[in-house]
VOGU-3710 file (C-alpha; in Angstrom, 3 decimals, decimal comma):
1> mslnktshkv> -78,281/45,663/-56,524  -75,622/42,964/-56,049  -72,874/42,348/-58,275  -70,557/39,372/-58,568  -67,561/38,836/-60,441  -69,211/37,081/-63,499  -71,089/40,319/-64,119  -69,468/43,720/-65,388  -69,833/46,900/-63,640  -70,352/49,992/-66,127
11> dnpqpvvvpm> -66,676/51,356/-64,924  -65,107/47,684/-65,539  -66,670/46,202/-68,533  -63,747/43,829/-69,114  -64,082/40,103/-68,176  -61,317/39,127/-65,784  -59,020/36,443/-67,350  -57,011/34,570/-65,078  -53,964/32,524/-66,762  -54,260/28,879/-66,324
21> sptvkntleq> -51,189/26,746/-65,568  -50,524/24,103/-67,939  -51,078/21,257/-65,455  -54,529/22,710/-64,932  -55,214/22,934/-68,732  -54,230/19,429/-69,060  -56,051/18,015/-66,632  -59,439/19,737/-67,725  -58,470/18,696/-71,061  -58,153/15,044/-70,226
31> wgrqrgttgr> -61,140/14,995/-68,088  -63,148/16,499/-71,206  -61,877/13,602/-73,295  -62,698/10,981/-70,687  -66,340/12,424/-70,666  -66,515/12,855/-74,498  -66,964/16,611/-74,424  -65,203/19,553/-76,131  -65,311/23,196/-75,632  -66,598/24,541/-72,368
41> vfkspktggr> -65,783/22,161/-69,372  -68,435/23,668/-67,127  -71,560/24,078/-69,276  -75,085/25,065/-68,447  -77,403/21,917/-67,976  -80,116/24,051/-69,469  -78,451/25,765/-72,446  -75,306/23,968/-73,030  -73,519/27,364/-73,062  -72,016/29,252/-70,527
51> ldniskawrs> -72,430/28,178/-66,965  -74,012/31,364/-65,138  -75,374/29,738/-61,748  -73,548/27,139/-59,674  -75,744/27,449/-56,414  -77,525/23,957/-56,787  -74,383/22,483/-57,440  -72,221/24,063/-54,596  -75,026/23,248/-51,919  -74,794/19,553/-53,163
61> ilkqaelddf> -71,045/19,672/-53,067  -71,153/21,175/-49,457  -73,534/18,312/-48,356  -71,239/15,543/-49,618  -68,373/16,838/-48,154  -70,314/17,617/-45,058  -69,166/21,339/-44,752  -71,595/23,854/-43,138  -69,882/26,998/-43,218  -67,943/27,469/-46,440
71> rfkdlrhtfg> -68,751/29,740/-49,418  -67,887/29,519/-52,842  -66,332/33,060/-52,312  -64,124/31,505/-49,969  -62,205/29,901/-52,575  -61,680/33,251/-54,359  -60,292/34,507/-50,951  -58,169/31,601/-50,990  -56,641/32,295/-54,269  -55,937/35,949/-53,273
81> swlaidgvni> -54,425/34,856/-49,978  -52,110/32,170/-51,775  -50,947/34,827/-54,056  -50,121/37,137/-51,137  -48,121/34,332/-49,409  -46,261/33,405/-52,334  -45,016/37,005/-52,555  -46,999/38,017/-55,711  -47,032/41,775/-56,334  -50,003/43,357/-54,820
91> lqirdlmght> -51,048/44,982/-58,254  -50,822/41,698/-59,935  -53,183/40,381/-57,305  -55,455/43,116/-58,013  -55,492/42,546/-61,640  -55,628/38,796/-61,316  -58,650/39,101/-58,989  -60,409/41,713/-61,115  -60,336/44,533/-58,375  -60,802/48,269/-60,019
101> dvkttqiyah> -59,261/49,717/-57,040  -56,053/48,386/-55,050  -57,437/49,373/-51,835  -59,725/46,113/-52,141  -56,602/44,082/-52,789  -54,913/45,438/-49,717  -56,809/43,081/-47,431  -54,180/40,677/-48,621  -51,169/42,514/-47,883  -50,965/41,560/-44,173
111> lcpakkeqsi> -50,214/37,996/-45,444  -46,581/38,696/-46,733  -44,890/40,214/-43,852  -41,826/38,021/-44,525  -41,583/39,226/-48,051  -41,523/42,969/-46,922  -38,730/42,322/-44,586  -36,525/40,504/-47,426  -37,356/43,359/-49,685  -35,475/45,561/-47,566
121> mdvfs> -32,895/43,133/-47,034  -32,207/42,637/-50,685  -32,212/46,459/-51,593  -29,930/47,785/-48,564  -27,633/44,970/-47,883
//
């Protein structure tokens, strides 16, 4: 059985909550006002509730953008990469990405070697 981040494993039943910057929040609220909608920004076209499948929309976006080899998951990987590059603590990255094991998050550790060097300089200089 394949699980994605919107489903919750027995050993990690809590949803992953990622803080939203004020800029993103304001942009989404403004977009909703322009569309005359409130509540959820991205709603299921069938139920009006939680959107649980974006496959068709994602394929359409890729076609319009003329992208062939790009998965939705690549956006998630970019998020983790940018956090690491910006020097965010690996445990914070783990929590933001919803990983239950920090070993999964370690794939981003190689992206911040300059931060490791700077840490040594800060402590021992």
